N, C-alpha and C positions, 0 to 999 in steps of 0.2 A: 577535473571533470565538472561539468555543470549539471545540477540537479533541478528538476522542475516539479512542482506540485501536480500530481495526477488529476486533481479536481479543478483547481483554479489557474494553474499555469505559472504561479509565482516562482521566481528564481530563488534558490537557496543561497543565502549569504552566510554570515557568521552567527545569525540569531539562533537561539535555543528553541526547543519545542518541536522540531521536525521529527516526523515519525517515518519509520522504514518498515515495509511489509514485502512479502513475497507471494506472488500469485501462482497457483498450481504447484506449490512446493510439497514435497513428500519424499518418500524413499525412492531411490532410482528404480525405474521400471514399474513403479506403482504410483505414478503421479496422478493425483485427482484433478480433473479439469477445473472444477468450480470450487476451489479453495483459496483462502487468503490467510496468511499467518502474519500477524503484526508483532514486531519485536518490541520489547519494553524500553529500548533506548536506541538511538541512532548509532550505526556502525559504519564509519566512513569507508572502510575496506570492502564491506559487503554491499554497499549502496550501488556499486557499479555492476553487480551480477545481473545477468540477462533477464531474470524474472522479478527483479526488484521494482517496487513502486514506492514513490515518495509523496509525503503529505506535509504541508506546512503547519497543520494544526489538527487537533482531534476532530474539530467540526468538519474539515475537508475530508478526513478519513471516514467519518461516519456517513457523510453524504455519498461518497463514492461506494462504500460498502453497501449501503441501502440501495442505491441505483443499480449496482452491478450484481448484487447477491441477494437482495431482498425478495421476499415472496410476494408477487403481485396479487395473490389471492388472500393474503393474510388478513386484511381488514374486511373481507366480504363474507 
């Protein structure tokens, strides 16, 4: 399976440092729409789950989280 960084589109190879997260994850029947849970390590088996998102670096993860989940009014 091919994995792409959700932020920059980079293809995952064998390099280390990739991050795996799950959007909208929670207990069955109680899924919160605007949540993201980042795992502390890459899990090859779980990376293909339907709500999985992949990041090539912490910088790309941070950029995506801020753009997708940040509060637009936070600095006002």
